[in-house]
C-alpha positions in Angstrom: 64.5 211.2 261.6 62.4 213.8 259.7 61.9 211.2 257.0 65.5 211.8 255.7 67.2 208.7 254.6 70.2 207.9 256.7 69.8 210.8 259.1 70.4 209.6 262.6 71.7 212.6 264.5 73.7 212.6 267.7 73.1 216.0 269.2 75.9 217.3 271.5 76.0 220.4 273.7 79.0 222.6 274.2 82.4 223.4 272.8 84.3 220.6 274.5 81.9 217.9 273.4 81.9 219.0 269.8 85.7 219.4 269.7 86.3 216.0 271.2 83.8 214.2 268.9 84.2 216.1 265.6 87.2 218.5 265.8 89.7 216.1 264.0 87.1 215.3 261.2 86.3 219.0 260.7 90.0 220.0 260.7 90.7 217.3 258.1 88.4 219.0 255.6 91.0 221.7 255.2 92.6 221.5 251.7 89.5 219.8 250.2 87.3 221.5 247.6 83.6 222.2 248.3 82.1 220.1 245.4 78.4 220.6 246.3 75.8 220.9 249.0 72.2 220.0 249.7 69.4 221.8 251.6 65.8 220.8 252.1 63.4 223.2 250.3 59.7 223.0 249.8 58.8 222.1 246.2 55.8 224.5 246.1 57.6 227.8 247.0 61.3 226.8 247.1 61.6 228.1 250.6 64.4 226.6 252.7 63.3 224.4 255.6 66.0 225.4 258.1 65.1 222.7 260.6 66.7 220.0 258.3 70.5 219.4 258.1 72.8 221.3 255.8 74.8 218.8 253.8 78.2 219.9 252.4 80.3 217.7 250.0 84.1 218.0 250.1 85.9 215.8 247.6 84.2 212.6 248.7 83.5 213.5 252.3 80.0 214.6 253.3 79.6 216.8 256.4 76.0 217.0 257.7 75.3 219.9 260.1 72.1 220.3 262.1 71.2 222.6 265.0 68.3 221.7 267.3 66.7 223.2 270.4 68.6 226.1 271.9 72.1 224.6 272.1 72.3 221.2 270.5 74.4 220.5 267.4 74.7 217.3 265.4 77.5 216.7 262.9 77.3 213.6 260.8 79.6 212.1 258.2 78.5 210.4 255.0 75.2 209.1 256.3 72.4 211.1 254.6 71.2 210.0 251.2 70.3 213.2 249.4 69.2 211.3 246.3 66.3 209.6 248.3 62.9 211.2 248.6 62.0 212.6 252.0 59.1 210.7 253.4 56.5 210.9 256.2 55.5 214.5 255.6 52.0 213.8 254.2 50.4 215.8 257.0 52.0 219.1 255.7 50.6 221.1 252.9 54.0 221.4 251.3 56.4 218.8 249.9 60.1 218.8 251.1 62.8 217.8 248.7 66.6 218.0 248.5 67.9 221.0 246.6 71.4 222.0 245.4 70.6 225.6 244.9 71.3 228.4 247.3 72.6 231.9 246.5 74.7 232.0 249.7 76.6 228.7 249.2 76.8 228.6 245.4 79.8 231.0 245.1 81.9 228.6 247.3 81.4 225.5 245.2 84.7 224.5 243.5 86.8 226.5 246.0 89.4 224.9 248.3 88.6 225.1 252.0 91.4 226.7 253.9 90.2 226.1 257.4 87.2 225.1 259.6 86.6 226.7 263.0 84.0 226.6 265.7 82.4 229.9 266.7 81.0 230.1 270.3 78.4 232.8 271.0 79.6 234.8 274.0 77.5 238.0 274.3 78.2 240.8 276.8 74.9 240.1 278.5 74.8 236.7 280.2 71.0 236.7 280.0 71.1 235.8 276.3 69.4 232.4 275.6 72.0 231.8 272.8 75.0 232.1 275.2 77.4 229.2 274.5 75.8 228.1 271.3 78.1 227.0 268.5 78.4 227.7 264.8 80.7 225.9 262.3 82.7 228.3 260.2 84.1 227.4 256.7 86.9 229.7 255.5 88.0 229.9 251.8 90.4 232.3 250.0 87.5 234.4 248.7 85.3 234.4 251.8 83.6 232.5 254.5 80.3 231.2 255.8 79.1 229.7 259.0 76.2 227.5 259.9 74.8 228.7 263.2 72.0 227.9 265.7 69.1 230.2 265.0 67.4 229.0 268.2 66.0 225.6 267.1 67.0 225.7 263.4 70.0 226.4 261.2 71.1 229.7 259.8 73.7 230.3 257.0 75.6 233.5 257.3 78.2 234.9 254.9 81.2 236.9 255.8 82.8 237.8 259.1 81.0 236.5 262.1 79.2 238.8 264.6 81.7 240.2 267.2 79.9 238.2 270.0 81.2 235.0 268.5 84.5 233.7 269.9 86.5 231.9 267.3 88.1 228.5 268.2 90.5 227.1 265.7 90.3 223.4 265.5 93.3 221.6 267.0 93.2 224.3 269.7 89.5 224.2 270.5 89.7 225.5 274.0 91.8 228.5 273.1 90.0 231.4 271.4 91.6 233.0 268.3 
């Protein structure tokens, strides 16, 4: 998919589905160091192509996070080859390529991950299209970031999550914390 070697996403919807399928794997990342990451950027201007998965390396385990449509989330494990060229984009004027540079994520490389949580968007207005969408939060001693659904693409946000997010600790996914 998207010309990305090994990327075969399984998009799920909702807290229960993500917890059931990926809760244990995400929780098991706790105690591992973030050893690197990869994002797709365009060679010509270095802009991040947020539609593509965010790949995080934790001491030999690779987590691959990708949001799609309004509420779908795929989490993959050790499938994407970030050393392979991205193909099939000849129709675009720009060339996508894997990059290990990002000013938001770089400060976390080398740090031990304390905890992973799922964040569920629950705004006061129920007429919000993003209601119920999920983000994956990574917590370190020196800070945190989360990868959220920016309505059909990924966003990376640093620091405390917006108050409209309800935090679900893994292992107790249905109980907000």
